[in-house]
N, C-alpha and C positions, 0 to 999 in steps of 0.2 A: 504493500500500500504506500509506503514511503517513497518508493521509486516512481510510482504512478503520480503522486502529488508533486514530486520534484520535476518530473517531465512536464506536467501541465503548467507549473509555475514558471519554468524556463521559457516555455512557449509564450506565456503571457508577457514576460519581459521583452522578448524579441518582437512581439506584436506591437507593444507600446512604442518601442524604439523606431520601428518602421513607420508607424503612424505619425510620430513627431517629426521624423525626417522628411517624409513626403509632404506633410502639411507646411512645414517651414519653407521648403524650396518652391512649392506651388504658390504659396502666398507671396513670396518675393519675386515670382515671375510675372505677377499681375502688374498691369500699368498703373501709374500714379503712386502717390505717397500718402501716409496717414495725416499729413499736416492740414489743419483746418484753414480755410481761406488761403490756400497756397498761392492763388493767382495775385493776391494782394501783397504778398511778401516780396521784399527786395531780394535780389540774388545773394547778397551778403548775409542777410538775416536767415534766409532759407538754408544756406550752407552751414551757418552757425548752429541752427536747431538740429539739422541732420547729424552734425558732428557730436552734439551733446548727447544724442540718443544712440550714437554708433551706427547710424544708418548710412554713413558715407563709406563704410568699409565694404569689401567684397562679401558676397552672400556666405561663402564658406567660413570666413572669419567670424561673421555674426553668428553663424550656426554653432561653432564650437564655444563661443563666448556664452551663447544661450544655454548650451548643455552644462557648462560650468556653473552658471548661476542657478540653473534648475536643480543641480545636485545639492545646492545649498538652500533650496526651498525658496529661491527668489525668482518670481515670475515677471519682475520689472514693473514699470509704471505705465499707465494708460497715456496715450498720446492725444486723446480727445476728451478726456474727463478731468482736465485740470491737474494732471500728474498724479492721479490717485493710484495707490498700490493695487495691482491686479488681484492679488490675494484677498484684499479687503473687499473688493467688488464681487469676487466669486462667493465669499462667505455671506455677503449681504443678499445676493440673489439666490443662494442655495436653499435658504429657508422656505420660501414660497414654492420653489420647484420640488423640493423634497416632500412637502405636505401634499401637494396636488398629485405628484407621481405615486407616492405610497398609497394614497387613498384610491387612486385609479387601479393600482395593481390588486389591492385587497378586495375592493368592490368587484373587480372583474373576475377574480378567482372564486370568490364566494358564490356570486350569482351564476357564473359559468358552471361551477361544480354542481350546484343544485339543479340547474336546468338540464345539464347533461345526464345526471342520474335519473331524474324524472322522465326524460325522453326515452332512456333505455328501458326503464321499468314499464312505461306506458307506450310501447311501440305502436305505431299506426293509429295514434289518437291525436287530438288537437294539441296536446303537449308536445308530442313528437314533431308535429308540423310547425309549432311555434319555435322550437329549438332550431329546426332546419332554416326557418325564415330569418331568425336572428343571426345564424352563422353566415348565411348568404349576404345579408345586409352589412354585417360587421366587416367582412373582407372586401366588400364592394364600395362602401362609402368611406372616403378618407376622413381622418379625424378633424382636419381643418374645415371640411364641408359641414360635418356634423356640428362643429363648434359655431360656425356662422349661423346655421339654422337654429340652434339652441339660443344663441344670443339674440336673434331677431324675434323669434316667436315667444320663447319663455321669458326673455329679459325685457324686450321692447314692447311687444304687443300685449302680453299678459301681465307683465310686471311682477311676476312671482319671485324672481331672483335678480340680483344685480347683473346687468349686461356686461359691464366692464369694471375694472378697478380691483382693489385688494383691501378694502376698508373693513371687511368683516368676514367671519367664517363662511357665511352664506355665499360669498363671492367665489369660493373654491369649489362649490358643488357642481356647477355646470362644466368647468374645465376638467374636473376629475371624471365626470361621466363621459364627456367627449373622448377622453383618452381610454377609458375603461371598456368602451363598447367593442373594440376589436379584441380585447382580452376575453370578454364574455363569449364572443363568437367562437374564438379558437378553442378555449377550454371546454365549452359545452360540446363542440364537435368531436374533439378528441376523447373526452370522457364517455360520451354517448356511444361512439364507435367501439371503444375498448370494452365498455360494460356489456354491450350486446354480445361481443365475442366471448367474454369471460363467463357470462351467464349460461352459455351453451357448453361449457367444458364439463368433462366427466366428474372432476373433483367437486363441482358444485352440486351435482346430483348425489354424490356420495355424502356430502355434508348434510343434505336434506334427509337422506336415509338414516343418518345417525341421530336425527332428532334435534339438530342444532337450530336455534331460533332463526327466523328470517332476518332479523336485524343483525344478529351476529354474523350470519353468512355474508350479508351485504357489506358490512364494515370490515371484517377480518379477511375475507377472500375476494369478493368482487371488486369493491372499491380500491383496496390496496393494490391489486394487480392492474386495475385500470389506470391508476395514477402514475405508474412507471413511465409509460409513453408520454403522458401529459406533462410530466416534469421536464422532459427534454425540450419542450417548447417554452418553458418558463423564462429561460435566458433570452431567446429572441423576442418574447413578448415584453420583457422588461426593457430591452433595447428599443423596441417600437415605441414604448411609452416615453423613453428619454428623447428619442428623435422627434416623435410627434409633438412633444411639448414645445419644440422650437416655434412652431407656427401657432399652436393653440394658445400659448401664453401671449403671443403677439395679438391674436384675435380678441382675447379678453382683457388686454392691457394689464396683464399680471406682471409685476416687476421682478420676474424670476430670471434664471440664467438663460432660458431660451430667448426671451425678448432682448436681453443684453447681447447675446451672441449674434442675432440677426442684425442688430444695430451696429455692432462692431464690424461686421462684414461690409455693411453699407458705407461705413466711414473709413474703411481700410485701416482700422486700428490694430496693427500687427500684434502688439503685446496682449491685448484682450482676446484676439482671435486664437493665439497660441495657448494662452492660459485656459480659455474655455474648452478648446479642443483637447488639451491634455486632461483636464478635469473630466470631461465627458468620456474620453477614451479609457481612463482609469476606471471610471464607474462601470462602463460597459464590459470591459475585459474582466474586471474582478467579479462582476455579476455572473458572467458566463463561466468563470473559474469555479465559483461556489456551486452553481447549478451542476457543473460537470462532476464535482466531487460528491455532491448530494446524490446524483444519479449512480455514481460508483458505489456509494454506501448501500443504496437500495437494491441495486442489481449487481451482485458480486462478479457476474460474468464480465462486466466492463472493466473491473480492476484486473481480472486475470488476463484479458486481452491487452490491456495497457501495459502490464508487466512483461508480457511476451514480446511486445513491440520494442 
């Protein structure tokens, strides 16, 4: 097991390094600079500012300097937000993003799990049709489209919830639901499919013949085995929530990391783009790493295969 964990951890580090390197050089290949009102600056002042931030150096020199600062936990200062520390900006935006993202994941897993189990137990009924319809809509409707519809109808037309802003907890409900809808669709589909297959297995009939209660059979045998494939999609679903939040936060004017990231791209704010990219990359890779380990604990065959490789 230790070898399996070490291999996955090494792969995680290499993945992060590749992402950081690719993002850095792609960003520096874009036209323009992150200076505000650049056209109004004199050539002397422009050169002075670029030198101050080290942007006058070749890209490879800036890259190694960035890696050195990163190793010390220094992500630099924003070029468009009055020289604010990028780390402070990330911490400020992480709170709203974490709340909305965690709510979306929890809500999606709970509702998707319940809907998938009910659809499997009530095959060819309206519940099964409902689960199928939710799955189709969940994978067909982008989160930003659902966010716009919710903001307009629920927020503006009906006035039940705030359409924009982050002034109260109620303002997090619609963004969380917009992000959770795809999770509900995926989880319900996987659980329903696996539950139907598990319920047809011989060991399920054996458990019934032994007089084990229906609830115990469903929890100990059917649900446990049906969850193994569903866990494999937890990592990608968490990634979808993270990436989906980029546009959803912007749609609801939530002052989270997603909104800040989009604005930094618009302004060519190199340091904020790099800091946010690294933060998101670490979050995504660590999430996939944890899910990978969790899957290995649940299904020992994964650990055996990993050890042989």
